[in-house]
ZADRENMAR-913182 format. One record per residue (C-alpha): x, y, z. Coordinates in steps of 0.2 Angstrom, whole numbers, always signed. Layout:
// ZADRENMAR-913182
[[X Y Z]];
...
//
This chain:
// ZADRENMAR-913182
[[-41 +247 +130]];
[[-49 +236 +117]];
[[-67 +241 +111]];
[[-81 +228 +112]];
[[-82 +229 +93]];
[[-64 +226 +90]];
[[-64 +212 +103]];
[[-79 +204 +94]];
[[-69 +205 +78]];
[[-53 +197 +86]];
[[-64 +183 +93]];
[[-71 +179 +76]];
[[-53 +176 +70]];
[[-49 +163 +84]];
[[-47 +146 +76]];
[[-62 +135 +78]];
[[-51 +122 +87]];
[[-50 +134 +102]];
[[-69 +130 +104]];
[[-68 +112 +102]];
[[-79 +101 +113]];
[[-69 +87 +121]];
[[-74 +71 +129]];
[[-61 +62 +140]];
[[-64 +45 +148]];
[[-59 +27 +152]];
[[-66 +10 +149]];
[[-66 -2 +163]];
[[-72 -20 +166]];
[[-83 -25 +180]];
[[-69 -27 +192]];
[[-63 -9 +189]];
[[-48 -14 +178]];
[[-44 -4 +162]];
[[-51 -12 +147]];
[[-40 -9 +132]];
[[-45 -9 +113]];
[[-63 -5 +116]];
[[-71 +4 +101]];
[[-77 +21 +108]];
[[-88 +32 +98]];
[[-97 +48 +100]];
[[-115 +47 +94]];
[[-129 +59 +91]];
[[-148 +58 +97]];
[[-151 +45 +83]];
[[-137 +34 +88]];
[[-127 +39 +73]];
[[-108 +39 +76]];
[[-99 +55 +72]];
[[-81 +50 +77]];
[[-72 +35 +85]];
[[-56 +29 +93]];
[[-49 +14 +102]];
[[-46 +15 +121]];
[[-28 +14 +126]];
[[-19 +1 +137]];
[[-25 +11 +152]];
[[-43 +12 +145]];
[[-41 +30 +141]];
[[-49 +39 +126]];
[[-52 +56 +119]];
[[-66 +61 +108]];
[[-70 +78 +100]];
[[-88 +83 +96]];
[[-90 +92 +79]];
[[-102 +105 +87]];
[[-110 +110 +104]];
[[-125 +100 +108]];
[[-130 +84 +117]];
[[-120 +69 +114]];
[[-118 +51 +121]];
[[-103 +40 +121]];
[[-104 +22 +116]];
[[-91 +9 +120]];
[[-90 -9 +112]];
[[-78 -23 +113]];
[[-80 -41 +106]];
[[-85 -52 +121]];
[[-92 -37 +131]];
[[-109 -29 +132]];
[[-111 -12 +124]];
[[-110 +2 +137]];
[[-118 +19 +133]];
[[-116 +35 +143]];
[[-129 +47 +150]];
[[-132 +62 +138]];
[[-119 +75 +139]];
[[-124 +93 +136]];
[[-108 +101 +128]];
[[-107 +120 +126]];
[[-93 +128 +115]];
[[-76 +124 +122]];
[[-83 +112 +136]];
[[-73 +96 +142]];
[[-83 +82 +149]];
[[-77 +66 +157]];
[[-85 +49 +158]];
[[-81 +32 +164]];
[[-89 +17 +155]];
[[-90 -1 +162]];
[[-92 -15 +150]];
[[-99 -31 +157]];
[[-94 -48 +150]];
[[-107 -53 +137]];
[[-116 -70 +138]];
[[-108 -84 +128]];
[[-115 -84 +110]];
[[-130 -97 +110]];
[[-129 -111 +97]];
[[-135 -104 +81]];
[[-145 -116 +70]];
[[-143 -114 +52]];
[[-160 -113 +43]];
[[-157 -116 +24]];
[[-173 -107 +21]];
[[-169 -91 +31]];
[[-171 -77 +19]];
[[-158 -64 +16]];
[[-161 -48 +26]];
[[-155 -30 +24]];
[[-150 -23 +41]];
[[-155 -39 +51]];
[[-167 -34 +65]];
[[-163 -38 +83]];
[[-167 -57 +87]];
[[-163 -64 +70]];
[[-149 -77 +68]];
[[-140 -65 +56]];
[[-141 -51 +69]];
[[-133 -61 +82]];
[[-118 -64 +72]];
[[-117 -47 +64]];
[[-115 -38 +81]];
[[-98 -46 +84]];
[[-93 -45 +66]];
[[-96 -26 +66]];
[[-87 -23 +82]];
[[-72 -33 +75]];
[[-72 -24 +59]];
[[-73 -7 +67]];
[[-59 -11 +78]];
[[-48 -17 +64]];
[[-51 -1 +54]];
[[-47 +10 +70]];
[[-32 +0 +73]];
[[-25 +5 +56]];
[[-31 +23 +57]];
[[-23 +26 +74]];
[[-7 +15 +71]];
[[-12 +6 +87]];
[[-3 -10 +81]];
[[+16 -8 +77]];
[[+17 -16 +60]];
[[+25 -16 +43]];
[[+16 -22 +27]];
[[+22 -35 +14]];
[[+14 -34 -3]];
[[+15 -49 -15]];
[[+11 -49 -33]];
[[+10 -66 -42]];
[[+8 -70 -60]];
[[+0 -88 -64]];
[[-2 -97 -80]];
[[-18 -98 -91]];
[[-25 -112 -79]];
[[-22 -101 -64]];
[[-11 -114 -56]];
[[+7 -114 -60]];
[[+16 -99 -53]];
[[+26 -89 -66]];
[[+33 -75 -56]];
[[+32 -66 -40]];
[[+36 -48 -34]];
[[+37 -44 -15]];
[[+37 -26 -7]];
[[+39 -23 +11]];
[[+34 -6 +18]];
[[+41 -4 +36]];
[[+31 +12 +39]];
[[+14 +4 +38]];
[[+7 +15 +25]];
[[-9 +6 +18]];
[[-6 -4 +3]];
[[-24 -11 +3]];
[[-38 +2 +4]];
[[-55 +2 -4]];
[[-63 +16 -13]];
[[-77 +26 -6]];
[[-91 +14 -1]];
[[-105 +25 -9]];
[[-95 +27 -25]];
[[-93 +8 -26]];
[[-111 +5 -25]];
[[-115 +19 -37]];
[[-102 +15 -51]];
[[-98 -3 -47]];
[[-84 -13 -39]];
[[-76 -17 -56]];
[[-75 -3 -69]];
[[-65 +4 -83]];
[[-51 +15 -78]];
[[-54 +33 -81]];
[[-35 +37 -86]];
[[-30 +22 -96]];
[[-39 +16 -112]];
[[-42 -3 -111]];
[[-39 -5 -93]];
[[-51 -10 -79]];
[[-50 -8 -60]];
[[-55 -21 -48]];
[[-59 -15 -30]];
[[-59 -25 -15]];
[[-68 -22 +2]];
[[-58 -17 +17]];
[[-64 -17 +35]];
[[-71 +1 +35]];
[[-81 -3 +19]];
[[-90 -18 +26]];
[[-97 -8 +41]];
[[-102 +7 +30]];
[[-120 +12 +28]];
[[-119 +12 +9]];
[[-113 -7 +10]];
[[-125 -13 +23]];
[[-140 -5 +15]];
[[-136 -12 -2]];
[[-132 -30 +4]];
[[-143 -43 +13]];
[[-136 -56 +25]];
[[-141 -73 +31]];
[[-132 -87 +41]];
[[-125 -102 +31]];
[[-117 -118 +36]];
[[-98 -121 +34]];
[[-91 -134 +22]];
[[-83 -149 +31]];
[[-65 -142 +29]];
[[-70 -127 +40]];
[[-75 -137 +55]];
[[-86 -129 +68]];
[[-86 -112 +59]];
[[-102 -102 +54]];
[[-104 -91 +39]];
[[-113 -74 +38]];
[[-116 -73 +19]];
[[-120 -57 +10]];
[[-126 -53 -7]];
[[-131 -37 -17]];
[[-149 -32 -16]];
[[-157 -29 -33]];
[[-164 -12 -35]];
[[-171 -1 -49]];
[[-159 +6 -62]];
[[-145 -2 -72]];
[[-136 -15 -62]];
[[-117 -13 -59]];
[[-103 -25 -54]];
[[-104 -29 -36]];
[[-98 -42 -23]];
[[-105 -56 -14]];
[[-96 -67 -1]];
[[-96 -74 +17]];
[[-89 -69 +33]];
[[-83 -84 +42]];
[[-84 -85 +61]];
[[-78 -97 +74]];
[[-93 -106 +79]];
[[-91 -107 +98]];
[[-85 -89 +101]];
[[-92 -80 +86]];
[[-75 -72 +83]];
[[-72 -66 +65]];
[[-59 -76 +55]];
[[-60 -73 +37]];
[[-69 -65 +23]];
[[-71 -73 +6]];
[[-79 -63 -9]];
[[-82 -65 -27]];
[[-88 -52 -40]];
[[-105 -53 -49]];
[[-113 -44 -63]];
[[-97 -44 -74]];
[[-97 -47 -93]];
[[-96 -65 -98]];
[[-77 -65 -102]];
[[-72 -58 -85]];
[[-85 -69 -75]];
[[-79 -85 -83]];
[[-62 -83 -73]];
[[-71 -81 -57]];
[[-61 -66 -50]];
[[-62 -64 -31]];
[[-52 -63 -15]];
[[-51 -65 +3]];
[[-47 -55 +19]];
[[-40 -63 +35]];
[[-42 -55 +52]];
[[-32 -58 +68]];
[[-34 -52 +86]];
[[-20 -48 +98]];
[[-20 -53 +117]];
[[-25 -35 +121]];
[[-41 -37 +111]];
[[-35 -26 +96]];
[[-41 -33 +79]];
[[-31 -31 +63]];
[[-31 -36 +45]];
[[-18 -50 +45]];
[[-18 -54 +26]];
[[-28 -51 +10]];
[[-28 -57 -8]];
[[-36 -51 -24]];
[[-37 -63 -39]];
[[-41 -57 -56]];
[[-38 -61 -75]];
[[-24 -53 -84]];
[[-23 -50 -103]];
[[-10 -45 -116]];
[[-12 -36 -132]];
[[-17 -48 -147]];
[[-10 -49 -164]];
[[-23 -38 -171]];
[[-23 -20 -165]];
[[-35 -15 -151]];
[[-38 -34 -146]];
[[-32 -43 -130]];
[[-30 -61 -126]];
[[-31 -70 -110]];
[[-14 -72 -102]];
[[-17 -80 -85]];
[[-22 -75 -68]];
[[-14 -61 -57]];
[[-14 -61 -38]];
[[-11 -46 -28]];
[[-11 -48 -9]];
[[-1 -45 +6]];
[[+0 -48 +25]];
[[+3 -38 +41]];
[[+20 -41 +49]];
[[+18 -37 +68]];
[[+33 -29 +76]];
[[+47 -43 +78]];
[[+37 -55 +67]];
[[+48 -66 +57]];
[[+39 -81 +51]];
[[+48 -98 +49]];
[[+54 -102 +32]];
[[+42 -115 +24]];
[[+51 -131 +20]];
[[+47 -130 +1]];
[[+55 -113 -2]];
[[+72 -104 +1]];
[[+71 -87 +9]];
[[+84 -73 +4]];
[[+85 -58 +15]];
[[+97 -44 +10]];
[[+102 -25 +10]];
[[+106 -15 -6]];
[[+118 +0 -3]];
[[+126 +12 -15]];
[[+145 +11 -15]];
[[+147 +28 -24]];
[[+138 +37 -10]];
[[+145 +31 +6]];
[[+135 +15 +6]];
[[+118 +23 +9]];
[[+103 +11 +7]];
[[+96 +11 -10]];
[[+77 +13 -10]];
[[+66 +5 -23]];
[[+78 -6 -31]];
[[+71 -21 -40]];
[[+81 -37 -35]];
[[+77 -51 -47]];
[[+82 -70 -46]];
[[+88 -73 -64]];
[[+79 -86 -73]];
[[+65 -88 -60]];
[[+53 -74 -62]];
[[+54 -70 -43]];
[[+59 -52 -37]];
[[+58 -40 -23]];
[[+58 -21 -21]];
[[+69 -14 -7]];
[[+61 -3 +6]];
[[+66 +13 +14]];
[[+80 +5 +23]];
[[+86 -4 +7]];
[[+80 -21 +14]];
[[+72 -34 +3]];
[[+66 -52 +5]];
[[+60 -65 -7]];
[[+55 -84 -6]];
[[+57 -95 -20]];
[[+57 -114 -24]];
[[+76 -115 -28]];
[[+91 -124 -20]];
[[+110 -123 -23]];
[[+113 -106 -29]];
[[+104 -91 -36]];
[[+111 -76 -46]];
[[+103 -60 -41]];
[[+102 -45 -53]];
[[+99 -27 -46]];
[[+89 -15 -56]];
[[+88 +4 -51]];
[[+88 +20 -60]];
[[+105 +25 -52]];
[[+112 +9 -61]];
[[+106 +16 -77]];
[[+115 +32 -73]];
[[+131 +23 -68]];
[[+130 +13 -84]];
[[+136 -4 -75]];
[[+124 -18 -70]];
[[+125 -26 -53]];
[[+124 -45 -51]];
[[+129 -56 -36]];
[[+128 -75 -33]];
[[+120 -81 -17]];
[[+120 -99 -10]];
[[+102 -105 -5]];
[[+94 -120 +2]];
[[+76 -126 +4]];
[[+69 -122 +22]];
[[+84 -110 +26]];
[[+87 -92 +26]];
[[+102 -83 +17]];
[[+107 -66 +21]];
[[+118 -54 +11]];
[[+123 -36 +7]];
[[+123 -30 -11]];
[[+133 -14 -15]];
[[+130 -5 -32]];
[[+147 -4 -41]];
[[+160 +7 -34]];
[[+168 +21 -43]];
[[+183 +11 -47]];
[[+172 -3 -54]];
[[+162 +10 -64]];
[[+178 +18 -71]];
[[+185 +1 -77]];
[[+169 -4 -85]];
[[+166 +12 -94]];
[[+184 +17 -99]];
[[+192 -1 -102]];
[[+211 -2 -102]];
[[+213 +17 -100]];
[[+203 +17 -84]];
[[+219 +20 -73]];
[[+225 +35 -83]];
[[+208 +41 -89]];
[[+205 +53 -75]];
[[+188 +56 -69]];
[[+172 +50 -77]];
[[+156 +60 -79]];
[[+142 +47 -81]];
[[+123 +49 -80]];
[[+106 +46 -88]];
[[+92 +56 -96]];
[[+74 +53 -93]];
[[+57 +61 -97]];
[[+48 +70 -83]];
[[+30 +70 -77]];
[[+20 +81 -65]];
[[+15 +74 -48]];
[[+4 +88 -40]];
[[+14 +104 -40]];
[[+31 +94 -42]];
[[+41 +88 -57]];
[[+48 +71 -55]];
[[+59 +60 -66]];
[[+49 +47 -76]];
[[+61 +32 -75]];
[[+50 +22 -86]];
[[+54 +33 -101]];
[[+73 +35 -104]];
[[+77 +48 -118]];
[[+87 +39 -131]];
[[+99 +46 -145]];
[[+100 +63 -136]];
[[+116 +74 -138]];
[[+125 +77 -122]];
[[+140 +88 -121]];
[[+153 +89 -107]];
[[+164 +105 -107]];
[[+178 +110 -95]];
[[+192 +123 -94]];
[[+206 +117 -104]];
[[+219 +121 -91]];
[[+209 +113 -77]];
[[+203 +121 -62]];
[[+185 +128 -57]];
[[+186 +146 -64]];
[[+175 +150 -79]];
[[+177 +166 -88]];
[[+174 +172 -106]];
[[+193 +171 -110]];
[[+195 +154 -103]];
[[+200 +141 -116]];
[[+188 +126 -116]];
[[+188 +108 -120]];
[[+173 +99 -125]];
[[+167 +81 -129]];
[[+150 +75 -136]];
[[+141 +59 -134]];
[[+124 +52 -137]];
[[+112 +43 -125]];
[[+109 +24 -127]];
[[+93 +14 -126]];
[[+93 +16 -107]];
[[+96 +35 -108]];
[[+114 +33 -102]];
[[+129 +43 -107]];
[[+147 +44 -100]];
[[+163 +54 -104]];
[[+180 +47 -99]];
[[+196 +57 -97]];
[[+189 +72 -88]];
[[+202 +81 -77]];
[[+199 +78 -59]];
[[+195 +92 -47]];
[[+187 +102 -61]];
[[+171 +111 -63]];
[[+163 +104 -79]];
[[+147 +110 -88]];
[[+135 +96 -94]];
[[+122 +100 -107]];
[[+108 +88 -111]];
[[+93 +100 -110]];
[[+98 +113 -98]];
[[+116 +117 -92]];
[[+122 +109 -76]];
[[+138 +111 -68]];
[[+147 +98 -57]];
[[+163 +96 -49]];
[[+173 +80 -53]];
[[+181 +70 -40]];
[[+199 +64 -40]];
[[+199 +49 -52]];
[[+181 +46 -46]];
[[+164 +46 -54]];
[[+152 +60 -55]];
[[+134 +53 -57]];
[[+120 +64 -65]];
[[+102 +60 -66]];
[[+94 +73 -78]];
[[+76 +76 -84]];
[[+69 +82 -100]];
[[+62 +99 -94]];
[[+74 +102 -80]];
[[+92 +99 -76]];
[[+89 +91 -59]];
[[+71 +84 -55]];
[[+65 +77 -39]];
[[+66 +58 -41]];
[[+53 +55 -27]];
[[+39 +43 -33]];
[[+21 +44 -29]];
[[+16 +34 -13]];
[[+0 +27 -7]];
[[-13 +14 -11]];
[[-21 +13 -28]];
[[-35 +2 -36]];
[[-29 -14 -45]];
[[-29 -12 -64]];
[[-27 -25 -77]];
[[-29 -23 -96]];
[[-45 -30 -104]];
[[-51 -30 -122]];
[[-59 -13 -123]];
[[-72 -7 -110]];
[[-81 -22 -103]];
[[-99 -18 -99]];
[[-108 -26 -85]];
[[-120 -40 -89]];
[[-137 -32 -92]];
//
C-alpha cells in the first residue's frame, strides 16, 4: 500500500499535461450547419486572447486553457457576427463543451472618406477606421492561424530578383520552391521591431543591414496596433471601388527608430482584405532616396480560410567600392514569393518560357539532388531544386537555352553538368537532368586511359562550421592546395596488416577543393587522408565519391533551414534619421 506522503510525491511528478483544461466545441451558422474556418480564441476576463485555432470543416475545434479558472470562448469569421460563450469555470483537468452560433453580419455600410479624419490609435467603436479594422483583423488572424495549423495544403515559391540602378531592368532571377510549406516569410518579434527598428544593422556581419517586413501576425499584435494610428483613405483611380485603411507610426518620446507606414486595401462593397502596401520611414538619407518597401497579398478560399498568397520586399543593394570600407549603390533587389495551393499550376505568361525539370544523381541510383542550382547560361536566371529534386524557372527566352547545374557533389565528382533544352514563349518545357555517370566521370578525369584506369577515387575538401551542436560542411569555402594521399594494399584486396605492402599516390586539391586519383584497383579498400584517415571500398571500374571536411573526415552536409531577415550590404552602419 502506498503511503499518502509517497502518493503526494508521485502526484507531483505527473506531467502538467495530465491536468490540462480542455474546451471542445463547434461553430455553426444560424441554420445549424457547420461553419468552417472561424477564428476561435480562448479569452480571459479582460477579453485578452490566450490561444486560438481555426474551426475545422465540421466546425469542430479544441482549445487548451493555460490554467484553471474562468474563461470564455470567442468565435469570429469575416461576414459573420462575433459569438461569445458564457463564462466557463474550469478546474484542473476539466473538459468543457460549447456550441457557438455565428449569425450573418449586416452588409458594410458605405464608408465615406473624410480627408480631415485624424489618425487614431486603436480606433474606438463607431469610427470609420474601426468599421474596417474589424474585418481586417479577423482576416489577418485567420491567415496567421491557417499558416500555423497547416490548414491550407500548399507549397511556397520564393523569388529573388536583381534590378539595374534605375530599378527597372531585370538583371537576374533565382527561384526556390519549398513543397513542405516551411515559412519563407516571417517577421521578427513585434515588440522587438518597435523597440529596435524595422531596419537595422546586422549583429553578425559588419557592413550589413536587415530589412524586416510585416506578416499577418505582426499586424494584429498589441505592439504594432499601439504604436501605429489608422485612418480611412480614398483609393486611386486604378484601384476602382477599393477603400484604404492607412497606418503610420505614432511619434513618442525617445530616439526614433526606422519604422513602416502603409495602407491595407479592402474591397469597397464587401470590406474584404485584398492587399497591404508598405514603405519604410525614418531611414538615413542614402537608403530613403531609393524608397524601399513592399507588398503582401491576401486570398480567401471558398471555405472561408484566409491565407497570404504573395509578398514582395524591395530594397537597395550595394557593392564594395574601390576604396576599402566603402560601398556603391548597385541597383535594387527584390525578394518575394507566392503560395502555391495544392494542384495550383498557373498558366505560362505569353512573354516568358517556363522550364520545369528534375535533377537526379546518376552515381547513386538516380536519387533526386536537393539544393542544386540550375542556371540558364548567359541570362542571369536560376532556380534551386527542392527536396524532390524539382526546379522551375521562367525567363524571357526562345529557341533554346543551355542549363548549367551547380552542386557540391559536382565539385566532388570534378565534372560539370550541362544540358540544352528547347524553349518557346508561352510554353512549358519539361526535362530530367542527371549528374554525370560513373563512366562519364572516369572518362573526363582519366582521359584516354579511362577504360584501363581501373577505379577512380574522387572528392572535394571543404571547411566546416557549427550549426547548433552539429558540424556541417561549408560548401562556400573549399580548401585549396591541400595534400591528399590515397593508399591501398599493393596486391589488392581489403585486408590491411602491418606486413601488407602498400601503394600510395598523392595529389593536391584545386580551386574548387577537388581531387581525384585514377588507376586504383577495383574492389579494394583504400585509405584516403586529407585531414583524418577515411577508408572506402572502390567499385569495379566505377567511381568512389568522397565529401570531406576540415575538422572531420565526414561531416553532415545538411544545411540550416527556416526563414531569416533580408540582409543587404550598406556603407558602414547607417543610423536612422534623427
